[in-house]
N, C-alpha and C positions, 0 to 999 in steps of 0.2 A: 724568405724576404720578410722584413718587418712590416706588418700592416700599417703601423702609424706612419712610416716613411712613405708608403704608397699613398696614403690619404693626403699627406703634405704635398706630394707632387701633384696629385689630382687637383687640390685646391689652388695651387700656384697656377697651373695651366688654365683651370676653369675661370679664375678671376681675370687673367690676362686676356683670355679669348672672349671676354664679354658674354659669358654664359652660353656660348655655342657648344655643340657636342665636342668632347675633348679627347685627346690622346691619353690613354691611361696606362698604367703598368701592365705589362703582358707577361704571362708565366713562361712563354716560350723564349728561350735564350740560346744563342750560339756561343760556344766557349771562345775565349780570346784566342787569336791565331797562334801566338807563341807565349808560353808561360815564362816567368822569370823577370820580365821588365815591362814597363809601361810603354805602349806605342802611342805617340801623339799624331793625330790626323787633323788636317784642315779640310772642312767641307764648305765650298763656296756655292751660294745659291741665290736666286732672285725671288721676287714676288711679282707675279704677273697678273693678278686679279685684285678685285676690291676686297676689303676686309682686313683683319689683323692676322694674316696668315704667318707673318714673320714670327709673331709671338708663339703661335702654335708649334712651328718647326723648332724653335729654340727649346720649348718644353719637351718635345719628343727627344731631342738630342740630350737634354739633361737626364731623361729617363734611361736612355741607352747607356750613358756614361755610368749611371748608378748601378745598372745591371751588369756592366762589363768592367770590372776593376782593372783589367790589363790593357784597356784601350781608353784614350781620352780624345773625344772628337771636339774640335773647336768650330763653332758655328760662325761663318763669315758671310754676313749678309752683304750682297754686292749690288743691290738695287734692281734694275730691270734685267730682262734677258740679255739685252744688247750690252749693257755695261758689265754684266757677269762674263759674257764671252770675251769682251775686250780685256778685262782684267786677267782672265785665265790665259789668253793668248800672250799677253805681256809676260806673265810669269813663266810660261813655257819657253819664251824667247830667251830668258835669262837662266834657264835650267832649274827653276824652282817652282814647279807647278803645285797647286794644292793636291792633296791625296785624292780627293773626289770633287766633282762639281755637277751642277744641275743646269744644263743648257736647254734651249728650245730644241725640239727634235730635228729641225732643219739643219742644225749645225753639225750633224754627224760627219758629213763629207769634209767640212772645214777642219775638224780635229784629226780626221784620218789623213788629210793632206799634209799635216805637219807631224805625222807619226806619233801622236800624243796618247793614244788610247790602248789600254790593256785589253787583249782579246779574252773574252770571258766564256767562249763557246764550250770548252772542255769542262770547266768547273760547273757551268750551268747544266750541262748534260748529265753530270754526276749527281745533280740535285733534282728537284722537281720543277724547275723553271719552265721548261718547254711543255710540260704536261699541264701545269696549273695556271700559267699566265694566259690571259685572253690574247689569242693569236695576233689580232690586228694591232694591239698595243705593243707587243714585243717586236713586231715587224719594223717599227720606227727606229729600232736599235741595231738592225741587221744590214750589213753590206757584204755582197758577194758570199752570202751564206754564213757569215761569221757574226757573232754577237759581240757588241761593244758597249753594252749598257743594260741596265735594268729599268724598264719603264716605271716611273714613280707617280707622275701626276698628269695622266692623259686627260685631255679635255676636247670638247667640240663647242662651237657656238650653238646656242639654243635661242629660241624666241621666248622671252619673258613677257608676260602681259598682266595688266592690272584687271583683275576679275571684276571689280566694282565698275570700272570704266566701261568694260564690255557690256555688262548688264544694263547700265544706264543708257547705253547707245542702242540697246535692243539686239546686240550681237550675241547669238546663242553659243557659238563655239569658236575656238581659236582657228585662224586661217590655216588651210592645208595646201593651197596652191598659190602661185604668184598672183593670179587674178584675185583670189580671196584676200591676199595680203594687201593689195592695192585698195580694194574696196573697203576693207576693215580700217586701214590707216586713215582713209578719208572720213569714215564715219566717226572715228575717235578724235579727230582733230577739233580743237576748240579755238576759234579765232577771237582775238581781242585787239585788232589793229593790224598793222603790217606784219607783225610777228605773232604766230599763234600763242595763246596762253598755255596750250597743251598740244604738243606734237602727237600725231598718231603713231609715229614710228621714229626711232633713232637707232643708228648703227654705231656701236662703240668705236670711237675714233682711235687712231694709233695702231689698231689691229684690223682696220677695215680691209686691208689687203688679204688677211686670213679669211674674212667673211666673204670677200669677193671671190676667192677660190671656191668657197662652198657654193656660191651662186653658179659658177661655171660647172661644177660637178652636178648640180641640179639640172643643168642644161645638157647633160651627157658629154661633158668635156673635162678631162684631166688637163689643166692648162700648162703642163710642163712635161718634159721627158728628161732623161738623165743629163743630156747635153744641150738642152735648149728650153726656152719658154714658148708657149703657144698662145699668148695673149691676143694675137691678131686674128685668131680664128673666129668665124661668124658666131659661134656659140658664146664666146667671151664678149664680143661686141654687143650681142643681144642682151647679155646680163647687165652690162654697164648702161645700156640704153634704158632698160627697165628701172634701174636704180635712179638714173637721171630723171626719168618721167615722174617718179614719186616726189623728187625734189621740186620739179617744175610746177606741179599742181599744188604744192605747199602743204603736203601731208607728212613729209619726212624732213627732219632737220638736215641741212646741207653739210654740217660739220659738227664735230664734237671731240672731246678727249675721252680716253678710256675710263678714268675714274670719274670725270665729270658726267659722262653719260649714265653711269650707275647712280650717281647722286641725283641726277635729274629724274630718273625713274622712281627712286625711293621718295622723292619730293612730290611726285605726281605731275611733273611737267612734261613727261612723255608717257604715253599709255602702253606702248610696246617697245621692247628693247632687244636688239641682237647683242649678246654678250656671252662670255664663257660660262660653261657649267660650273667652273671653279668658283664662280661668284654666287652660286645658288644659296648657300647658307646665309651669307651676309645680306643678300637682297630679301630673302624670305623673312629673316628675323628682324631686319631693320626697317621694313616698310610698314606703314600704318594700315595697309589694305592687304587682302589675300592675293598672293602672287601665283599666277599660273605659269606653267612651263610647257612648251610645245616643241616638237621637232621643227626644224627650219622648213618652211613651206617649199614645195617642190615645183619645178617647171615640167620637165619630162619624167624625172625620177627623183627619189629622195637622195640627198647627198650632203656631205659635210667634210670638213678638213680636221684632222687631229692636230691639236696644239699640245701645249704642255711639254714635258721633257723627261728624259731618263737620267738616272744617276750614272755617271761615267767615272772610271777609275784610271788614274794616271799610269802610263807605262814606265815613266822614268822615276822609279822609287824602289826601295829595297823589297825583297820578298816578304819580310815581316810586315811592312807597311801595306803591301798589296793584300796580304791575307787578312789583316785587320780591316782594311777598306772593304773587302768582300763581306766580312762579318757585318759591318755597319750597313752596307747596301742591302744585304740579304735580310737584315732585321727591319729596315725601313720599308721593305716590300713584302714582309711576311703577312700571313693571312689576317691576323687580328689587328695588327698595326694599320694595314691598308683599309680594313673595314672602318676603324675609328677615324682615320684620316679622311676617308671619303665622306663620312657623316659630318665631320667638323668643317669641311670646306665646300663640298660639291664636286670636287675632282672625282674621277671614276676610279674605284678600287681596281687594281690591275689583275687580281687573282679571281678565278672562278670560285674558289673556296671562300673568299671574303664575302661574296654575295649570298653564300649559303649559311653564314653564321646566324645564330639566333638574334644577336644584337642588330645585325643588318636587316634581317627579316622583320623584326619589330619596328625598326626605323622606316622601312619602306611601307609598312602598313599605316604608319602615322604620316609619312611624307611621300606619297606615291609619285610626286613630281621628280623625285630623285632618280627614278628609273628611266625617265625620258631620254636622257643623254646616253644611257646604256643601250636603249633600243636604237637610237640614232647611230651609235657607233658601228652597227652592222653595215651601215651605208657610208662609212667614212674611210679615209686613208690619210697617210702622212702628208704633211704640208710642205710644199716647195722644196723638194730634195734635188737641188741643183748647186753646182759650184758657185761661189760668190753670192750665196742666197741673201746675205744682208744687203748687198748692193741691189739685188733684185727687189727686195722689199721696198727700198727707198724709191726705186724707179716706178714700180706699179702704184705705190701710194701717191706719188706725184701725179701720175696720169689720172688717177681717180679724182684727186682733189681739183686738178685743173678742169676736168670735165664738169664736176658738180657746180663750180662757180661760173660756168659758161664761157670759159676761156678758150676751149677747144672742143670739137665734137668727139664722141666716144671712139669711132673708128680710127680717126686720125691720131688720137691720144694713144690708143692701144697699139697701133701699127708702129708708131715712133718708139714706144716703150719696148716692144718686142725686138725691134731692130737694134736699139741701143744695148739692151741686155744680152742678146745673143752674141753680139760682137765682144762684149766683156767676158762672157762665159768661154768663148773660143780662146780669148787671150789668156785667161787663167788656166785653161786646160793645156795650152801649149807650154806655159811656164812650168806646170806640174810635170809634164813629160820631159822637161829639161832640154 
């Protein structure tokens, strides 16, 4: 490989990523699937966190294409997780899916329901996937013991906090329990009229359903089973009551948007923020204060939900395209690429070996906060693995929103949401059974 070409690529990605850690050229290369002709692939992907991750991914794909003259991957940015899924489903419907795509991990059953996914179990067993991938991450791609994707960007919510704000308020450590969280949020709130000039705590909106599931897990409830949601259980009601209590006393913002909440934190208008670990690098490098990162405070136990998604390969394409797609997915999830990707974003590197590389060890010594989400991952699991999960997300978000504005009480909201959604899940399952 020509060193000058490598430097050009590194400069291109470095500039575009605003001086964040970058994805560089890697010496490890998988040979093109079939020699003799170029295989063209479309890779459709979303961006679900703050920061310029879109540019980082396109830089990675440019590196891959340069290293693999027999394969050309076209990056297709599709917006959010939701819009990406909708576009892929539309393409599947007309028989022209992209070769690969990156959905939220909850979409696994949706794509299996339309028979869209290539079974990767055997090729993965012939590789080191099962041995080197962190088990809990790979589990989000498994159904009935078969593997249908390679985890690429797993995440959990974490608690970000403004270290200077805590010090000024005389708070010596990040909260570890719900009671600590409530007390700390009150201590950090600054009032300047009807609306605080600084909230003690904000939950990233748009994905507050994901964070609510983590609250349920912290109260020893997995709020779903394969064929139903359990939002009406007492543990879930208590979680929403706790959330509402913080809003009622005026220490937590009643609503927000996902990107807006990150901007508010960086601007200092909220002192603590629940957001994805995938936002770590952007929040840390873009804030004017030192950013702390803590595991989500617990109620009875530690708990979190895994977000992010796997790279999936379309079943409906030629063998040559499937082999080229596997080459790309395998490269994107290789040891060195994953280490660099994790440092560039805050997403969790999926391989054990990635965390053992010298570059990652050096990074962790400099940014120990990056290990927090890995530690929390031990207490996490896949998010909302039910049929019609997208509808489920809308239903629970509406229940939370209505509760926080005082329109309905938590128990009534969650009971109605569970009844509505379980009726829909039963309908979808009947339809799938034919």
